[in-house]
VOPA-213755 format. One record per residue (C-alpha): residue number from 0; residue in three letters; y, x, z. Coordinates in steps of 0.5 Angstrom, whole numbers, plus 500, padded with zeros to 3 digits. Example, Ala and Ser with C-alpha at 12.3 -4.5 7.8 and 13.67 -1.06 7.14 Angstrom:
BEGIN
   num   residu    py    px    pz
     0      ALA   491   525   516
     1      SER   498   527   514
This chain:
BEGIN
   num   residu    py    px    pz
     0      MET   500   500   500
     1      GLU   505   506   501
     2      LEU   505   507   494
     3      PHE   507   500   492
     4      LEU   513   501   498
     5      TYR   515   508   494
     6      ALA   515   504   488
     7      ALA   520   499   491
     8      CYS   524   504   493
     9      CYS   525   507   486
    10      TYR   526   500   484
    11      LEU   532   499   489
    12      VAL   535   505   486
    13      GLY   535   502   480
    14      VAL   538   495   483
    15      SER   544   499   486
    16      THR   546   502   479
    17      PHE   550   496   479
    18      PHE   555   499   484
    19      PHE   557   505   479
    20      PRO   564   505   477
    21      ARG   565   502   470
    22      ILE   566   509   467
    23      TYR   559   512   469
    24      GLN   556   506   466
    25      VAL   551   510   461
    26      GLU   549   514   467
    27      ALA   548   508   471
    28      HIS   543   506   465
    29      TYR   539   512   464
    30      LEU   538   512   472
    31      SER   536   505   472
    32      ASN   531   505   467
    33      THR   528   512   469
    34      ALA   528   509   476
    35      ALA   524   503   473
    36      LEU   520   508   469
    37      ILE   518   512   475
    38      GLY   517   506   480
    39      SER   512   502   474
    40      ALA   508   509   474
    41      LEU   507   509   481
    42      VAL   505   501   481
    43      THR   500   503   476
    44      ILE   497   509   480
    45      ALA   497   505   486
    46      THR   493   500   483
    47      GLY   488   505   479
    48      GLY   487   508   486
    49      TYR   486   501   489
    50      TYR   480   501   484
    51      ALA   478   508   485
    52      GLY   477   505   492
    53      SER   472   500   491
    54      LEU   477   494   491
    55      ALA   478   494   499
    56      THR   483   489   501
    57      ASP   489   492   504
    58      SER   495   489   507
    59      LEU   502   490   511
    60      LYS   505   484   515
    61      TRP   512   483   518
    62      GLY   513   477   522
    63      THR   511   471   518
    64      TYR   511   475   511
    65      SER   506   479   509
    66      LEU   503   483   503
    67      ALA   496   484   501
    68      ILE   492   487   495
    69      ASP   485   484   493
    70      GLY   481   484   486
    71      TRP   485   479   483
    72      SER   492   481   484
    73      SER   490   488   482
    74      PHE   488   486   475
    75      PHE   495   483   474
    76      LEU   498   489   478
    77      LEU   495   494   473
    78      LEU   498   490   467
    79      THR   505   489   470
    80      GLY   505   497   471
    81      ILE   503   499   464
    82      ALA   507   494   461
    83      SER   513   495   465
    84      MET   513   503   464
    85      ILE   512   502   456
    86      THR   518   497   456
    87      SER   523   501   461
    88      LEU   522   507   456
    89      TYR   524   503   450
    90      ALA   530   500   454
    91      LEU   532   508   455
    92      GLY   534   507   448
    93      TYR   535   500   446
    94      GLY   540   499   452
    95      ARG   545   503   449
    96      SER   547   498   444
    97      TYR   550   494   450
    98      GLU   554   499   452
    99      GLY   561   496   454
   100      ASN   557   489   455
   101      ARG   555   489   462
   102      LEU   550   495   461
   103      ARG   550   496   469
   104      ASN   548   489   470
   105      LEU   543   490   465
   106      GLY   539   496   468
   107      SER   540   493   475
   108      ASN   537   486   474
   109      TRP   532   489   470
   110      ASN   529   493   476
   111      LEU   530   487   480
   112      PHE   526   483   475
   113      ILE   520   488   475
   114      VAL   520   489   483
   115      SER   520   481   484
   116      MET   514   481   479
   117      VAL   510   486   483
   118      PHE   512   483   490
   119      VAL   509   476   487
   120      LEU   503   479   486
   121      LEU   503   483   493
   122      ALA   505   477   497
   123      GLY   500   475   502
   124      ASP   502   468   504
   125      GLY   506   462   501
   126      PHE   513   464   504
   127      SER   513   471   501
   128      PHE   510   468   494
   129      LEU   515   463   494
   130      LEU   521   468   496
   131      PHE   519   473   491
   132      TRP   517   467   485
   133      GLU   525   465   486
   134      ILE   528   472   486
   135      MET   524   473   479
   136      ALA   526   466   477
   137      VAL   534   468   478
   138      ALA   533   475   476
   139      SER   530   473   469
   140      PHE   535   468   468
   141      MET   541   473   469
   142      LEU   537   477   464
   143      VAL   537   471   459
   144      ASN   544   470   460
   145      HIS   546   477   459
   146      GLU   550   475   453
   147      ALA   553   469   456
   148      TYR   559   469   452
   149      ILE   555   466   446
   150      ARG   554   459   447
   151      THR   547   458   445
   152      THR   545   464   450
   153      TRP   548   460   455
   154      ASN   545   453   454
   155      ALA   538   457   453
   156      ALA   539   460   460
   157      TYR   541   454   464
   158      GLN   535   450   460
   159      TYR   531   456   463
   160      LEU   534   455   470
   161      VAL   533   448   470
   162      MET   525   448   468
   163      THR   523   454   472
   164      SER   527   450   478
   165      LEU   522   444   477
   166      GLY   516   448   476
   167      THR   518   452   483
   168      THR   519   445   486
   169      PHE   512   443   484
   170      LEU   509   450   487
   171      MET   513   448   494
   172      ILE   509   442   494
   173      ALA   502   445   493
   174      PHE   503   450   498
   175      LEU   506   445   503
   176      ILE   500   441   502
   177      VAL   495   447   503
   178      GLY   499   450   509
   179      ALA   499   443   512
   180      TYR   491   443   512
   181      SER   490   450   514
   182      ASP   492   454   521
   183      SER   498   458   517
   184      TYR   501   460   510
   185      SER   497   466   510
   186      PHE   492   466   504
   187      VAL   487   468   508
   188      ASP   488   462   512
   189      MET   489   458   506
   190      ALA   483   460   503
   191      HIS   479   456   509
   192      ASN   483   450   509
   193      SER   480   443   510
   194      LEU   483   439   504
   195      THR   480   432   503
   196      PRO   478   430   496
   197      GLN   484   426   495
   198      MET   489   432   497
   199      ALA   485   437   493
   200      GLN   487   432   487
   201      TRP   494   433   489
   202      VAL   494   440   490
   203      PHE   491   441   483
   204      VAL   496   437   479
   205      THR   502   440   483
   206      ALA   499   447   482
   207      PHE   497   446   475
   208      LEU   504   443   473
   209      GLY   508   449   476
   210      PHE   504   454   473
   211      ALA   503   451   466
   212      LEU   511   450   466
   213      LYS   512   458   467
   214      ALA   506   459   462
   215      GLY   509   455   457
   216      LEU   504   450   456
   217      VAL   505   444   451
   218      PRO   509   440   453
   219      LEU   512   444   458
   220      HIS   514   450   453
   221      ILE   521   447   451
   222      TRP   524   453   455
   223      LEU   520   459   452
   224      PRO   523   459   444
   225      GLN   530   458   447
   226      ALA   530   463   452
   227      HIS   526   469   448
   228      PRO   531   469   442
   229      ALA   537   469   447
   230      ALA   534   475   452
   231      PRO   535   482   450
   232      SER   528   485   446
   233      HIS   525   489   452
   234      VAL   527   483   457
   235      SER   523   478   452
   236      ALA   517   483   452
   237      LEU   516   483   459
   238      MET   517   476   460
   239      SER   512   474   455
   240      GLY   507   480   456
   241      VAL   508   480   464
   242      MET   511   474   467
   243      LEU   507   469   463
   244      LYS   501   472   466
   245      ILE   503   471   473
   246      ALA   503   464   472
   247      LEU   495   465   470
   248      TYR   495   469   477
   249      GLY   498   464   481
   250      PHE   493   458   478
   251      GLY   487   463   479
   252      ARG   489   464   486
   253      PHE   489   456   487
   254      MET   483   455   484
   255      PHE   479   461   486
   256      SER   481   461   493
   257      PHE   485   455   496
   258      ILE   481   449   492
   259      PRO   474   453   489
   260      THR   470   446   489
   261      TRP   473   443   482
   262      SER   473   436   479
   263      TYR   470   435   472
   264      TRP   477   432   469
   265      TRP   481   438   472
   266      ALA   477   443   468
   267      ALA   477   438   462
   268      VAL   485   437   463
   269      VAL   486   445   463
   270      MET   481   446   457
   271      LEU   485   441   452
   272      ALA   492   443   455
   273      GLY   490   450   453
   274      ALA   487   448   446
   275      PHE   493   443   444
   276      SER   498   449   446
   277      ALA   495   454   442
   278      PHE   495   450   436
   279      LEU   502   447   436
   280      GLY   504   454   438
   281      VAL   502   457   432
   282      LEU   504   451   428
   283      TYR   511   452   430
   284      ALA   511   460   429
   285      GLN   509   459   422
   286      MET   515   455   421
   287      GLU   520   459   424
   288      SER   525   464   421
   289      ASP   528   467   427
   290      ILE   523   473   428
   291      LYS   524   472   436
   292      ARG   522   465   436
   293      VAL   516   467   432
   294      LEU   514   471   437
   295      ALA   516   466   442
   296      TYR   512   460   439
   297      SER   506   466   439
   298      SER   506   466   446
   299      VAL   505   459   447
   300      GLU   499   460   442
   301      ASN   496   465   446
   302      MET   497   463   453
   303      GLY   494   456   450
   304      VAL   488   460   448
   305      ILE   488   464   455
   306      PHE   488   457   459
   307      ALA   483   454   454
   308      ALA   478   459   456
   309      PHE   480   458   463
   310      GLY   478   451   463
   311      CYS   472   452   459
   312      GLY   470   457   465
   313      MET   471   451   470
   314      LEU   468   446   466
   315      LEU   462   451   465
   316      LYS   462   452   473
   317      VAL   462   444   474
   318      THR   457   442   469
   319      ALA   452   448   468
   320      GLY   453   452   475
   321      GLY   450   459   475
   322      HIS   454   465   473
   323      TRP   455   463   466
   324      TYR   462   461   467
   325      LEU   464   468   468
   326      ILE   464   469   461
   327      ALA   470   464   459
   328      MET   473   467   466
   329      ALA   473   474   463
   330      ALA   475   472   456
   331      ALA   481   469   459
   332      LEU   483   475   463
   333      LEU   481   480   458
   334      HIS   486   476   453
   335      ALA   491   476   458
   336      PHE   491   483   458
   337      ASN   490   484   451
   338      HIS   496   479   449
   339      SER   500   483   454
   340      ILE   500   489   450
   341      MET   500   486   443
   342      LYS   506   482   445
   343      VAL   510   488   448
   344      LEU   509   492   442
   345      MET   511   486   438
   346      PHE   518   484   441
   347      MET   519   492   442
   348      SER   518   492   434
   349      ALA   523   486   433
   350      GLY   528   489   437
   351      SER   527   495   433
   352      ILE   528   491   427
   353      MET   535   488   430
   354      HIS   537   495   432
   355      GLY   536   497   425
   356      THR   539   491   421
   357      GLY   543   487   426
   358      SER   540   481   424
   359      LYS   533   477   427
   360      ASN   533   472   420
   361      LEU   527   473   417
   362      GLU   530   471   410
   363      LEU   535   477   410
   364      PHE   529   482   410
   365      GLY   525   485   405
   366      GLY   523   492   404
   367      LEU   524   495   411
   368      ALA   518   499   410
   369      ARG   521   504   406
   370      ARG   527   505   411
   371      MET   523   504   418
   372      PRO   516   507   416
   373      VAL   514   508   424
   374      THR   517   501   426
   375      ALA   513   498   420
   376      VAL   506   501   422
   377      CYS   507   499   429
   378      THR   509   492   427
   379      PHE   503   492   422
   380      ILE   498   494   428
   381      GLY   501   489   432
   382      SER   501   483   427
   383      LEU   493   485   426
   384      ALA   492   484   433
   385      LEU   496   478   434
   386      ALA   492   475   428
   387      ALA   485   477   432
   388      ILE   483   482   426
   389      PRO   477   486   428
   390      LEU   478   493   431
   391      THR   484   491   435
   392      CYS   485   488   442
   393      GLY   487   481   440
   394      PHE   480   480   437
   395      ASN   476   482   443
   396      GLY   479   477   448
   397      GLU   478   471   442
   398      TRP   471   473   441
   399      LEU   469   473   448
   400      ALA   472   466   449
   401      LEU   468   463   443
   402      GLN   462   466   446
   403      GLY   464   462   452
   404      PHE   465   455   448
   405      ILE   458   456   445
   406      THR   455   457   452
   407      LEU   459   451   454
   408      ALA   456   447   448
   409      ARG   449   449   449
   410      SER   449   448   457
   411      SER   449   441   457
   412      SER   446   435   452
   413      ALA   452   430   455
   414      HIS   456   427   449
   415      ASP   462   428   453
   416      ILE   461   435   454
   417      ARG   460   437   447
   418      LEU   465   432   444
   419      LEU   470   436   449
   420      THR   468   443   446
   421      ALA   468   440   439
   422      ILE   475   438   440
   423      ALA   477   445   443
   424      MET   473   449   438
   425      ILE   476   445   432
   426      LEU   483   446   435
   427      LEU   482   454   436
   428      GLY   479   454   429
   429      PHE   486   452   426
   430      THR   489   456   431
   431      GLY   486   462   428
   432      ALA   487   461   421
   433      LEU   494   459   422
   434      ALA   495   465   426
   435      LEU   493   470   421
   436      GLY   497   466   416
   437      CYS   503   467   421
   438      PHE   503   474   421
   439      VAL   501   476   414
   440      ARG   508   472   413
   441      TYR   511   476   418
   442      PHE   510   483   416
   443      GLY   510   481   409
   444      ILE   517   478   408
   445      ALA   520   483   413
   446      PHE   517   490   410
   447      LEU   514   489   403
   448      GLY   517   487   397
   449      ARG   525   488   395
   450      GLU   531   488   400
   451      ARG   533   481   400
   452      SER   540   483   403
   453      GLU   545   488   404
   454      ILE   543   489   411
   455      ALA   536   490   409
   456      ALA   538   495   404
   457      HIS   542   499   409
   458      ALA   537   499   415
   459      HIS   536   505   419
   460      GLU   530   507   424
   461      SER   530   507   431
   462      ASP   531   512   436
   463      LYS   526   517   439
   464      PHE   525   513   446
   465      MET   524   506   442
   466      LEU   519   509   437
   467      SER   515   513   443
   468      ALA   514   506   446
   469      MET   512   503   440
   470      SER   507   508   438
   471      ILE   504   508   445
   472      SER   503   501   445
   473      SER   500   501   438
   474      VAL   495   506   441
   475      LEU   493   502   446
   476      VAL   492   496   442
   477      MET   487   500   437
   478      ALA   484   503   443
   479      ALA   483   497   447
   480      GLY   480   494   441
   481      ILE   475   500   439
   482      TYR   473   501   446
   483      PRO   474   495   450
   484      MET   468   496   456
   485      PRO   473   500   461
   486      LEU   477   494   461
   487      MET   472   490   461
   488      ASP   469   493   467
   489      LEU   476   492   471
   490      VAL   476   484   468
   491      ALA   469   484   471
   492      GLN   471   487   478
   493      ALA   477   482   478
   494      ILE   473   476   478
   495      GLY   467   479   482
   496      ALA   462   479   476
   497      ASN   456   484   475
   498      THR   458   489   469
   499      ARG   451   489   466
   500      MET   452   481   464
   501      PHE   457   484   459
   502      THR   454   490   457
   503      ALA   447   488   456
   504      ASN   448   485   449
   505      GLN   454   488   447
   506      ALA   453   485   440
   507      MET   453   478   442
   508      TRP   459   479   446
   509      TRP   463   484   442
   510      GLY   461   484   435
   511      THR   464   491   432
   512      SER   465   494   439
   513      ALA   457   494   439
   514      TYR   458   501   435
   515      SER   460   507   438
   516      PRO   467   508   439
   517      ILE   467   515   436
   518      LEU   463   513   430
   519      LEU   469   508   429
   520      LEU   474   513   430
   521      VAL   471   517   425
   522      VAL   470   512   419
   523      LEU   478   510   421
   524      ALA   480   517   420
   525      ILE   476   518   413
   526      VAL   479   511   410
   527      GLY   486   513   413
   528      GLY   486   520   410
   529      VAL   483   517   403
   530      VAL   488   512   403
   531      TYR   494   517   405
   532      LEU   492   522   399
   533      PHE   491   516   394
   534      ALA   498   514   396
   535      SER   502   520   396
   536      THR   499   523   390
   537      ALA   499   517   385
   538      LYS   504   517   380
   539      TYR   507   510   379
   540      GLU   510   509   372
   541      VAL   512   502   370
   542      LYS   512   502   363
   543      GLU   514   494   362
   544      VAL   517   489   366
   545      THR   513   483   367
   546      TRP   515   478   363
   547      ASN   520   473   366
   548      CYS   523   468   361
   549      GLY   527   473   358
   550      THR   530   476   365
   551      ASP   529   482   369
   552      PRO   525   480   376
   553      THR   530   480   382
   554      ALA   529   479   390
   555      ARG   531   472   390
   556      GLN   525   471   386
   557      GLN   520   473   391
   558      TYR   517   468   396
   559      SER   522   467   402
   560      ALA   519   465   409
   561      ILE   520   458   408
   562      GLY   517   458   401
   563      PHE   511   462   404
   564      SER   510   457   410
   565      LYS   511   450   405
   566      PRO   503   449   404
   567      VAL   502   449   411
   568      ARG   508   445   412
   569      ARG   506   440   407
   570      ALA   499   439   410
   571      PHE   502   438   417
   572      ASP   508   434   415
   573      TYR   506   428   420
   574      ILE   507   433   426
   575      LEU   513   437   424
   576      GLN   517   431   421
   577      PRO   522   436   417
   578      VAL   529   434   416
   579      ARG   531   436   409
   580      GLN   538   436   406
   581      ARG   540   438   399
   582      SER   548   438   397
   583      TYR   552   440   391
   584      ILE   556   446   392
   585      ARG   559   446   385
   586      LYS   558   441   380
   587      ASP   561   443   373
   588      HIS   557   439   369
   589      ALA   552   433   370
   590      TYR   546   437   368
   591      PHE   548   444   367
   592      GLY   551   449   372
   593      ARG   550   446   378
   594      GLN   549   450   384
   595      LEU   545   447   390
   596      GLU   544   448   397
   597      TYR   538   446   401
   598      LYS   537   446   408
   599      LEU   531   445   412
   600      GLU   530   443   420
   601      LEU   524   443   424
   602      PRO   526   440   430
   603      ASP   521   441   436
   604      MET   517   434   436
   605      ILE   516   435   444
   606      SER   523   436   445
   607      ARG   525   430   440
   608      LYS   520   425   443
   609      LEU   520   427   450
   610      TYR   526   431   453
   611      GLN   531   428   449
   612      PRO   530   421   451
   613      VAL   529   423   458
   614      GLN   536   427   458
   615      LYS   539   420   455
   616      TYR   536   416   460
   617      PHE   539   421   466
   618      VAL   546   421   462
   619      VAL   546   413   462
   620      SER   544   413   469
   621      SER   549   418   471
   622      ALA   555   414   468
   623      PHE   553   408   471
   624      LEU   552   411   478
   625      ARG   559   414   477
   626      ARG   562   407   477
   627      LEU   560   406   484
   628      GLN   564   412   486
   629      GLN   571   410   486
   630      GLY   574   414   492
   631      SER   575   408   496
   632      VAL   574   408   504
   633      ARG   573   401   504
   634      LEU   568   400   498
   635      TYR   564   406   502
   636      VAL   564   402   508
   637      GLY   562   396   505
   638      TYR   556   400   502
   639      VAL   554   402   509
   640      MET   555   395   512
   641      ALA   550   392   506
   642      ALA   545   398   507
   643      MET   545   396   514
   644      THR   544   388   513
   645      VAL   538   390   508
   646      VAL   535   394   514
   647      LEU   536   389   519
   648      ILE   533   383   514
   649      TRP   527   388   512
   650      GLY   526   389   520
   651      ALA   526   382   521
   652      VAL   521   380   516
   653      ILE   516   386   518
   654      LYS   516   384   525
């Protein structure tokens, strides 16, 4: 536990840079991010030492607050430490773009955000958990609202604050119910609670709503595609890579420790909520032109896959019993870790694109691979991983999740179980296909072809800190894909499974990783070398331009991002309900010389059907209630007398 306290001291040094004079903002920037880098390294080392010590529970207590680490929290602490190290290294370069724009605030809030997440995972009681959870929410709000002078940023930040406060309310209710049936609010005592079945139902509902909101599951995801584009890119990377996973940690803490006896419908709700979130998330990601909104909706998709696998494990435990449910639980944890690495990489690459072009509009890019080659390679690796291509870490988690669903289908002959499994697998099958198309579109439109604008033609590569961080993430993505078994050992220890269960038949669980990692590396090196030699020595000579109705091809004749996604959009029109507008900019002639402008809007279906009517209802209700507030003392006395009369009459009736 001492190393975690030393890490906290490093983070507090980073927080203190807020008080540096303005003239030393650059020095404050380097000190804060270096402190975050060192603190995150200490968290990683401490967690590794904890694993090496055979996972003995360690704790520290003062008053009613306590810190503790066990097998479940250690897995997420390791994830947090690695992701925070990489993003802090990236921030050393990326943060300089905010010089003169509250740079000290950015570094200070960055450290506060990381340390709050670490201590949420270390919290040993309900009070500590909620305290650090709220600090995490406030710190992330300030980071999202960093560019508050932009109205869209301000709106996104406050929408996020409202939604996260709503989630905290649900979590407080869940902790209060469990604590009321326990000797104290420490996690050890809460694990030995005396909840009745009815109260356990309420605990599940409130805990699932609170954590699903933080995880961004549909329909509680509405804040996520707004907050990620508004935040600085390294903040988006850590919010998606780590903060969303802390929601999984909290939900797992409730399910495994506080209410370990699960109901059939709990499992069905979790599994189907995850499957629908995955499908809708990737569907909207396919439609977006803002590169950070693409990645934000991709986070909705992947958190959906994670919760679908978790729900599958719950259903396996309820219906089949035994140890088979651990397959799906392992898939959820494995994909959570892998998604953290993948999404950190992709948000950093998005920040690199924005840094090199000054835009995040996919329609304005093209040909960036020639001017940003390192970013292109890293984005290509990240895109392969998010599309779940074999030999990347994104494949392994989804492959194991598939095995979990197959096991669920085989474990029971009940029609309802098989129907639920079929629905989930169909939705996840669509998800996988759409994810592949989404990131083919993402990489192809941005990095291949011709430049679509001047900003793409004058793009430049990022600095050494940003490129180093992206390169490290890319190596981790490939390493975890080619040789996943060390990571699987950590997953097995986190859920209390026997590692031999996953190593007995690697071909079944891992597909490509059943082969020797050394052999795969040799094959990849040979193939890569051949491709490089061919590309570097080949001489391309264009003798004739492709016939194009008598004109030379131009960049405008390439597929646009919107055009690439049109077949999918037409196939799912009934869900997306796009709004199309066509207007004439110039009309010199009735038939010729007309200049048209097309606009396409894809409003979020959940926002339009659910949140906007609720918002309208509250606005109307507030306007009505405002009429009652006239500022007259006599009127307020009349309200009091009317209330007293109602109470007296009610008391007489009851008596």
